[in-house]
Backbone and ligand atoms as CSV (ligand in chain L), in Angstrom:
chain,resi,resn,atom,element,x,y,z
A,1,UNK,N,N,23.698,16.707,25.954
A,1,UNK,CA,C,24.628,17.732,25.454
A,1,UNK,C,C,25.943,17.642,26.233
A,2,UNK,N,N,27.022,17.638,25.451
A,2,UNK,CA,C,28.361,17.680,26.058
A,2,UNK,C,C,29.112,18.868,25.493
A,3,UNK,N,N,29.813,19.584,26.358
A,3,UNK,CA,C,30.595,20.724,25.888
A,3,UNK,C,C,31.991,20.677,26.493
A,4,UNK,N,N,32.908,21.360,25.829
A,4,UNK,CA,C,34.240,21.541,26.413
A,4,UNK,C,C,34.609,23.019,26.305
A,5,UNK,N,N,35.495,23.439,27.173
A,5,UNK,CA,C,36.065,24.780,27.071
A,5,UNK,C,C,37.533,24.610,26.694
A,6,UNK,N,N,37.902,25.197,25.580
A,6,UNK,CA,C,39.255,24.998,25.063
A,6,UNK,C,C,40.233,25.976,25.720
A,7,UNK,N,N,41.500,25.779,25.391
A,7,UNK,CA,C,42.543,26.651,25.930
A,7,UNK,C,C,42.403,28.078,25.432
A,8,UNK,N,N,41.565,28.297,24.433
A,8,UNK,CA,C,41.378,29.653,23.902
A,8,UNK,C,C,40.683,30.569,24.914
A,9,UNK,N,N,40.087,29.994,25.953
A,9,UNK,CA,C,39.372,30.795,26.965
A,9,UNK,C,C,40.273,31.913,27.482
A,10,UNK,N,N,39.726,33.135,27.432
A,10,UNK,CA,C,40.513,34.293,27.871
A,10,UNK,C,C,40.101,34.759,29.271
A,11,UNK,N,N,39.212,33.991,29.892
A,11,UNK,CA,C,38.910,34.222,31.295
A,11,UNK,C,C,38.125,35.479,31.612
A,12,UNK,N,N,37.313,35.953,30.675
A,12,UNK,CA,C,36.527,37.156,30.989
A,12,UNK,C,C,35.286,36.842,31.826
A,13,UNK,N,N,35.012,35.567,31.999
A,13,UNK,CA,C,33.948,35.076,32.888
A,13,UNK,C,C,32.537,35.417,32.424
A,14,UNK,N,N,32.372,35.741,31.178
A,14,UNK,CA,C,31.027,36.008,30.672
A,14,UNK,C,C,30.116,34.791,30.868
A,15,UNK,N,N,30.656,33.607,30.572
A,15,UNK,CA,C,29.835,32.394,30.722
A,15,UNK,C,C,29.476,32.155,32.190
A,16,UNK,N,N,30.403,32.480,33.075
A,16,UNK,CA,C,30.141,32.322,34.515
A,16,UNK,C,C,28.994,33.226,34.955
A,17,UNK,N,N,28.981,34.447,34.426
A,17,UNK,CA,C,27.914,35.376,34.767
A,17,UNK,C,C,26.574,34.904,34.205
A,18,UNK,N,N,26.616,34.357,32.990
A,18,UNK,CA,C,25.382,33.895,32.355
A,18,UNK,C,C,24.800,32.685,33.081
A,19,UNK,N,N,25.637,31.752,33.451
A,19,UNK,CA,C,25.131,30.518,34.057
A,19,UNK,C,C,26.135,29.923,35.037
A,20,UNK,N,N,26.156,30.470,36.252
A,20,UNK,CA,C,27.094,29.962,37.261
A,20,UNK,C,C,26.804,28.515,37.670
A,21,UNK,N,N,25.607,28.028,37.335
A,21,UNK,CA,C,25.293,26.637,37.667
A,21,UNK,C,C,26.116,25.670,36.808
A,22,UNK,N,N,26.536,26.131,35.627
A,22,UNK,CA,C,27.251,25.254,34.686
A,22,UNK,C,C,28.739,25.606,34.587
A,23,UNK,N,N,29.031,26.916,34.567
A,23,UNK,CA,C,30.409,27.347,34.331
A,23,UNK,C,C,31.040,27.880,35.616
A,24,UNK,N,N,32.290,27.529,35.783
A,24,UNK,CA,C,33.006,27.970,36.983
A,24,UNK,C,C,34.407,28.415,36.565
A,25,UNK,N,N,34.868,29.502,37.138
A,25,UNK,CA,C,36.224,29.955,36.822
A,25,UNK,C,C,37.219,29.226,37.702
A,26,UNK,N,N,38.239,28.662,37.065
A,26,UNK,CA,C,39.254,27.918,37.800
A,26,UNK,C,C,40.502,28.778,37.935
A,27,UNK,N,N,40.785,29.186,39.160
A,27,UNK,CA,C,41.896,30.110,39.412
A,27,UNK,C,C,43.253,29.474,39.086
A,28,UNK,N,N,43.352,28.163,39.207
A,28,UNK,CA,C,44.622,27.486,38.911
A,28,UNK,C,C,44.877,27.401,37.419
A,29,UNK,N,N,43.830,27.055,36.669
A,29,UNK,CA,C,43.992,26.904,35.225
A,29,UNK,C,C,43.843,28.238,34.485
A,30,UNK,N,N,43.351,29.259,35.193
A,30,UNK,CA,C,43.095,30.578,34.598
A,30,UNK,C,C,42.154,30.478,33.409
A,31,UNK,N,N,41.186,29.616,33.521
A,31,UNK,CA,C,40.144,29.494,32.502
A,31,UNK,C,C,38.884,28.941,33.154
A,32,UNK,N,N,37.810,29.037,32.428
A,32,UNK,CA,C,36.571,28.482,32.948
A,32,UNK,C,C,36.520,26.986,32.713
A,33,UNK,N,N,35.791,26.317,33.589
A,33,UNK,CA,C,35.581,24.877,33.437
A,33,UNK,C,C,34.079,24.601,33.478
A,34,UNK,N,N,33.714,23.413,33.022
A,34,UNK,CA,C,32.310,22.992,32.994
A,34,UNK,C,C,32.080,22.055,34.170
A,35,UNK,N,N,30.996,22.276,34.884
A,35,UNK,CA,C,30.744,21.475,36.079
A,35,UNK,C,C,30.124,20.109,35.773
A,36,UNK,N,N,29.584,19.972,34.559
A,36,UNK,CA,C,28.873,18.730,34.228
A,36,UNK,C,C,29.523,18.003,33.060
A,37,UNK,N,N,29.497,16.685,33.103
A,37,UNK,CA,C,29.872,15.903,31.925
A,37,UNK,C,C,28.735,15.989,30.908
A,38,UNK,N,N,27.521,15.776,31.394
A,38,UNK,CA,C,26.325,15.859,30.557
A,38,UNK,C,C,25.516,17.068,31.051
A,39,UNK,N,N,25.266,18.027,30.156
A,39,UNK,CA,C,24.567,19.246,30.574
A,39,UNK,C,C,23.091,18.944,30.837
A,40,UNK,N,N,22.587,19.255,32.028
A,40,UNK,CA,C,21.162,19.032,32.315
A,40,UNK,C,C,20.271,19.846,31.364
A,41,UNK,N,N,19.127,19.260,31.017
A,41,UNK,CA,C,18.245,19.843,30.016
A,41,UNK,C,C,17.891,21.303,30.243
A,42,UNK,N,N,17.698,21.675,31.494
A,42,UNK,CA,C,17.244,23.043,31.762
A,42,UNK,C,C,18.317,24.092,31.461
A,43,UNK,N,N,19.553,23.669,31.267
A,43,UNK,CA,C,20.629,24.636,31.011
A,43,UNK,C,C,21.062,24.692,29.547
A,44,UNK,N,N,20.463,23.850,28.708
A,44,UNK,CA,C,20.947,23.753,27.324
A,44,UNK,C,C,20.853,25.085,26.576
A,45,UNK,N,N,19.729,25.778,26.719
A,45,UNK,CA,C,19.567,27.036,25.981
A,45,UNK,C,C,20.585,28.078,26.416
A,46,UNK,N,N,20.798,28.201,27.715
A,46,UNK,CA,C,21.739,29.215,28.184
A,46,UNK,C,C,23.180,28.826,27.818
A,47,UNK,N,N,23.454,27.541,27.741
A,47,UNK,CA,C,24.783,27.088,27.315
A,47,UNK,C,C,25.011,27.454,25.843
A,48,UNK,N,N,23.982,27.273,25.013
A,48,UNK,CA,C,24.109,27.677,23.598
A,48,UNK,C,C,24.346,29.183,23.494
A,49,UNK,N,N,23.645,29.947,24.322
A,49,UNK,CA,C,23.835,31.397,24.331
A,49,UNK,C,C,25.261,31.744,24.760
A,50,UNK,N,N,25.753,31.082,25.787
A,50,UNK,CA,C,27.122,31.324,26.256
A,50,UNK,C,C,28.130,30.998,25.161
A,51,UNK,N,N,27.897,29.901,24.434
A,51,UNK,CA,C,28.806,29.524,23.345
A,51,UNK,C,C,28.776,30.579,22.243
A,52,UNK,N,N,27.577,31.080,21.919
A,52,UNK,CA,C,27.455,32.122,20.887
A,52,UNK,C,C,28.173,33.396,21.310
A,53,UNK,N,N,28.040,33.729,22.576
A,53,UNK,CA,C,28.579,35.012,23.061
A,53,UNK,C,C,30.060,34.970,23.395
A,54,UNK,N,N,30.616,33.790,23.553
A,54,UNK,CA,C,32.020,33.688,23.982
A,54,UNK,C,C,32.938,34.364,22.964
A,55,UNK,N,N,33.585,35.409,23.396
A,55,UNK,CA,C,34.424,36.199,22.490
A,55,UNK,C,C,35.655,35.469,22.002
A,56,UNK,N,N,36.025,34.395,22.688
A,56,UNK,CA,C,37.210,33.625,22.301
A,56,UNK,C,C,36.831,32.360,21.529
A,57,UNK,N,N,35.512,32.158,21.307
A,57,UNK,CA,C,35.040,30.914,20.675
A,57,UNK,C,C,35.583,29.686,21.393
A,58,UNK,N,N,35.623,29.750,22.692
A,58,UNK,CA,C,36.266,28.684,23.476
A,58,UNK,C,C,35.288,27.620,23.967
A,59,UNK,N,N,33.990,27.876,23.820
A,59,UNK,CA,C,33.003,26.894,24.274
A,59,UNK,C,C,32.565,26.079,23.066
A,60,UNK,N,N,32.979,24.834,23.034
A,60,UNK,CA,C,32.658,23.950,21.903
A,60,UNK,C,C,31.590,22.958,22.329
A,61,UNK,N,N,30.517,22.925,21.535
A,61,UNK,CA,C,29.453,21.952,21.784
A,61,UNK,C,C,29.809,20.683,21.020
A,62,UNK,N,N,30.119,19.628,21.764
A,62,UNK,CA,C,30.575,18.379,21.139
A,62,UNK,C,C,29.416,17.490,20.753
A,63,UNK,N,N,28.336,17.594,21.505
A,63,UNK,CA,C,27.198,16.709,21.275
A,63,UNK,C,C,25.971,17.510,21.700
A,64,UNK,N,N,25.090,17.824,20.748
A,64,UNK,CA,C,23.984,18.740,21.039
A,64,UNK,C,C,22.687,17.990,21.360
A,65,UNK,N,N,22.733,16.706,21.645
A,65,UNK,CA,C,21.510,15.945,21.963
A,65,UNK,C,C,20.917,16.347,23.291
L,1,LIG,S1,S,32.912,33.354,27.932
L,1,LIG,FE1,FE,34.479,32.207,26.801
L,1,LIG,S2,S,36.389,33.333,27.114
L,1,LIG,FE2,FE,34.923,34.046,28.655
L,1,LIG,S3,S,35.338,32.795,30.473
L,1,LIG,FE3,FE,33.706,31.770,29.299
L,1,LIG,S4,S,34.771,30.308,27.956
L,1,LIG,FE4,FE,36.280,31.774,28.698
């Protein structure tokens, strides 16, 4: 699984709260970033939940394998 966070991120940090192992808030970019190029298997479900819940629709799943 590969994901990106687009510029639409409004920085409410919901994804960071859901899964700090994957999402990190970047103070310089004022948006969240993804810590992994390839999402480890154990985080896939919570990443899908974060994408569903993101109020800005900023978490895009590019490859769901
Ligand atoms: S939940 Fe969405 S809008 Fe909020 S910090 Fe994460 S990517 Fe950004």
